[in-house]
C-alpha positions in Angstrom: 12.4 -8.9 -12.9 12.7 -10.9 -9.7 13.4 -14.3 -11.3 9.7 -15.0 -11.6 8.7 -16.3 -15.0 5.4 -17.1 -16.6 5.2 -20.7 -15.1 5.8 -19.4 -11.6 3.2 -16.7 -12.0 0.6 -19.3 -13.2 1.3 -21.5 -10.2 0.9 -18.6 -7.8 -2.4 -17.5 -9.5 -3.7 -21.1 -9.4 -2.9 -21.5 -5.7 -4.7 -18.1 -5.0 -7.7 -19.3 -7.0 -7.9 -22.5 -5.1 -7.5 -20.9 -1.7 -9.8 -17.9 -2.1 -12.2 -18.9 -4.9 -13.1 -17.0 -8.1 -15.6 -14.7 -6.4 -13.2 -13.4 -3.7 -10.2 -12.7 -5.9 -11.5 -9.3 -7.3 -12.4 -8.2 -3.8 -9.0 -9.1 -2.5 -7.3 -7.3 -5.4 -9.4 -4.1 -4.8 -8.6 -4.2 -1.1 -4.9 -4.6 -1.8 -4.9 -1.8 -4.3 -6.7 0.5 -1.9 -4.2 -0.3 0.8 -1.2 0.4 -1.4 -2.8 3.7 -2.5 -3.4 4.8 1.1 0.1 3.8 2.1 1.6 5.9 -0.7 -0.6 8.8 0.2 0.4 8.7 3.8 4.1 8.4 2.9 3.7 11.5 0.6 1.9 13.5 3.2 4.6 12.5 5.8 7.4 13.6 3.5 5.6 16.9 2.8 5.3 17.5 6.5 9.1 16.9 6.9 9.9 19.5 4.2 8.0 22.3 6.0 10.0 24.4 8.5 8.9 23.7 12.0 7.8 26.7 14.0 7.6 26.9 17.8 4.5 28.0 19.6 4.9 31.3 21.4 5.5 31.1 25.1 2.5 32.2 27.3 3.7 34.3 30.2 1.2 35.1 32.9 
């Protein structure tokens, strides 16, 4: 993967547990998941907009 093994993951999880506490970790995980989901949705919508041909508005002549 990224050179992160089981001991490194355990240390990271332990530090997160000490910093935020057991009650806040599920909230943080849910918020992070929602943020990633919204980011992916925005990127998909943006790429869909780029694929559509752009039309120009008709000129109004008085």
